C-alpha positions, 0 to 999 in steps of 0.5 A, a space after each residue: 071327252 071333248 076337252 075343247 067343248 068347255 074352254 077354261 078361258 072364262 074360269 081363270 082370267 084367261 089362264 090355263 092352270 098347270 101344276 108344276 113341281 121342280 126338284 133342285 140341288 139347292 135353294 138358289 135358282 141362279 146357282 143351284 141345278 134344276 134336277 127334275 121338272 113335272 108339269 100337270 095339265 088340268 081341264 074341265 071335263 063334260 060335267 064342268 069339274 076340273 081333272 087331270 088330263 095330262 102328265 109330263 116329266 123330265 129329269 134334267 142335266 145340271 147346268 154348267 158350273 152349277 152347284 150341288 148342295 149335298 143336303 138337298 140331294 140327301 133330302 130329295 134322294 136324287 143322284 144327278 149323274 145316275 146313268 138310268 136318269 135319262 136326263 136332258 139338258 135344260 132347253 131340251 127339257 123345257 121344250 119338251 114340257 112347253 109343247 103340250 102346254 102350249 097346245 092345251 092353251 090353244 085348245 082352251 082359248 087361253 092366253 097363256 099358262 099360270 103356274 100352280 104349285 105348293 109354295 110356288 115362289 120356289 118353283 117359279 124362281 127356278 123355272 124362270 132361271 132355267 128359261 133365261 139360261 135356255 134362252 127361250 123367248 116365249 115361255 107359256 107361263 105368266 112370269 110371276 103370277 101363281 096359284 098356291 095350294 099352300 094358301 088354298 089348303 089353309 083355307 079349305 082344310 086348315 092345313 099348309 103342309 102338302 102331306 097334311 092337306 092330302 090326309 085331310 082331303 082323304 088322299 093317300 100319301 106315300 112318304 117313299 114317293 114324296 119329293 119326286 117331281 111327278 108325285 108331288 105334282 100329281 098330289 098338288 094337282 089332285 088337291 087343286 082340282 078338289 078345291 076348285 070343284 068343291 068351290 063350284 059345288 058350293 054354288 058360289 058365283 065364281 063364274 
C-alpha cells in the first residue's frame, strides 16, 4: 500500500490524527508522573478508508521529585519501579514517539499532528507538561487542539464511556487489558477510524 498516494493534508485541515493515551500516577500534570505513553498513527488506505498504520508505546521513568498517588497506581495496576518495565526517561520516551510521528506528518504533507484521545484534555495536559520538562523545542503536536472520541461516541453511538462505545460499535472490550496505554489507544484509534469512515460512507460532503 502506498501511504503517500492519498495524503491526509486536505481531510483534517492539514493535521495528522495521532491517537494518544497516557497512563499517569495521578491527575496533576505538574506534580504526578507520566508512566506510559502510546501513540497510534492513522492514515488513509487505497480505498480512502482511515486505518491504523503504526503503533508506538513506551514506559516512562517518573520524573525527579514527581508524586505517585497510590490510588492512581492501584487503578491502572502499574508498578513504576518494576525492573521489567524497561522504562525510559521522559525525553527519551518523547523522542522515540515523535520521530515516527514527524515522518508520518511529512509523508502525508500535513503541517503537524493533532492529538486524538478519549477525554483528551487529560492527555494533552500531561503531554505538554512532559514536553516542557524535557525542553523539547518543536513538538509535532498542536499545543491545545484535539479530537475527542467521547464526544464523537456520544454523537454516533449514544455512549461516552470508552468501553460502552466499543461495545456499541461491535468491538471486543477486555477489562483485564484496560488502562494499559497501548490497549486503550488501540481501541480509541479503532473507534476513531470507524466513525470517520462511517461519516464518509453516508456520503456527506466532508471533503
